[in-house]
C-alpha positions as CSV (number, residue, x, y, z in Angstrom):
1,M,1.3,2.8,-8.0
2,R,-2.1,1.1,-8.6
3,L,-4.2,3.9,-7.2
4,S,-4.1,7.6,-8.2
5,M,-3.5,10.2,-5.5
6,E,-7.1,11.2,-5.9
7,K,-8.3,7.7,-5.1
8,I,-5.9,7.4,-2.2
9,G,-7.2,10.7,-0.8
10,R,-10.8,9.4,-1.1
11,V,-9.9,6.2,0.7
12,A,-8.2,8.2,3.5
13,E,-11.4,10.3,3.9
14,V,-13.6,7.3,4.2
15,V,-11.2,5.7,6.7
16,V,-11.0,8.9,8.8
17,D,-14.8,9.5,8.7
18,A,-15.5,5.9,9.8
19,L,-13.0,6.1,12.7
20,L,-14.4,9.5,13.8
21,E,-18.0,8.2,13.6
22,K,-17.1,5.2,15.7
23,E,-15.2,7.5,18.1
24,A,-12.2,5.3,17.6
25,L,-10.0,8.5,17.5
26,A,-10.3,12.1,18.4
27,L,-9.1,15.2,16.6
28,Q,-6.3,17.2,18.2
29,R,-7.5,20.3,16.3
30,P,-11.2,20.7,16.2
31,G,-13.3,21.2,13.0
32,R,-12.4,20.9,9.4
33,A,-8.7,21.8,9.9
34,G,-8.2,18.9,12.3
35,R,-10.1,16.5,10.0
36,A,-8.1,17.7,7.0
37,A,-4.8,17.2,8.8
38,L,-5.8,13.7,9.8
39,V,-6.9,12.8,6.3
40,A,-3.6,14.1,5.0
41,A,-1.7,11.9,7.5
42,V,-3.7,8.8,6.6
43,R,-3.3,9.6,2.8
44,D,0.5,9.8,3.3
45,L,0.6,6.5,5.2
46,I,-1.4,4.7,2.5
47,R,0.8,6.3,-0.3
48,D,4.0,5.2,1.6
49,D,2.7,1.7,2.1
50,L,1.8,1.4,-1.6
51,S,5.2,2.7,-2.5
52,I,6.8,-0.1,-0.5
53,E,4.7,-2.7,-2.2
54,D,5.7,-1.2,-5.6
55,E,9.4,-1.5,-4.6
56,I,8.8,-5.1,-3.6
57,D,7.1,-5.8,-7.0
58,A,10.0,-4.2,-8.8
59,E,12.5,-6.5,-6.9
60,V,10.3,-9.5,-7.8
61,E,10.4,-8.5,-11.4
62,R,14.2,-8.3,-11.3
63,V,14.5,-11.7,-9.7
64,L,12.1,-13.3,-12.3
65,D,13.9,-11.6,-15.1
66,S,17.2,-13.2,-14.0
67,Y,15.9,-16.7,-14.7
68,S,17.6,-18.4,-17.6
69,R,14.3,-19.2,-19.3
70,E,11.2,-17.1,-20.0
71,L,8.4,-17.6,-17.5
72,V,4.9,-17.3,-18.8
73,G,1.3,-17.7,-17.8
74,T,0.4,-19.5,-14.6
75,E,4.0,-20.5,-13.8
76,R,5.0,-16.8,-13.8
77,E,2.0,-15.8,-11.6
78,I,2.8,-18.5,-9.1
79,L,6.5,-17.7,-8.9
80,F,5.7,-13.9,-8.7
81,R,3.4,-14.5,-5.8
82,K,5.8,-16.8,-3.9
83,T,8.8,-14.6,-4.5
84,K,6.8,-11.5,-3.4
85,E,5.8,-13.3,-0.2
86,E,9.5,-14.2,0.5
87,I,10.8,-10.7,-0.2
88,A,8.0,-9.1,1.9
89,N,8.7,-11.5,4.8
90,R,12.4,-10.7,4.6
91,R,11.6,-7.0,4.8
92,G,9.1,-7.4,7.6
93,Y,6.3,-6.2,5.3
94,V,2.8,-7.7,5.7
95,L,1.0,-8.2,2.4
């Protein structure tokens, strides 16, 4: 995972605070407990989403490793990106 759990938690806090400030959502439980529960839920969603992308990246690596010749540099980057888009689309995952 590219982000530590600490950074994911901080992103979740920023997202929740922004949504609360804009009154885009309301807390079911008032006060700090409600905010903490919402931050935890958003953190878990972000973590799960990043885990899915990590799984896709691993599948892309397996596909590229199966090529008969070694891919390097720009060619590997381009094939990685295109293969990742194909796998993500097949899974219904939006990059």
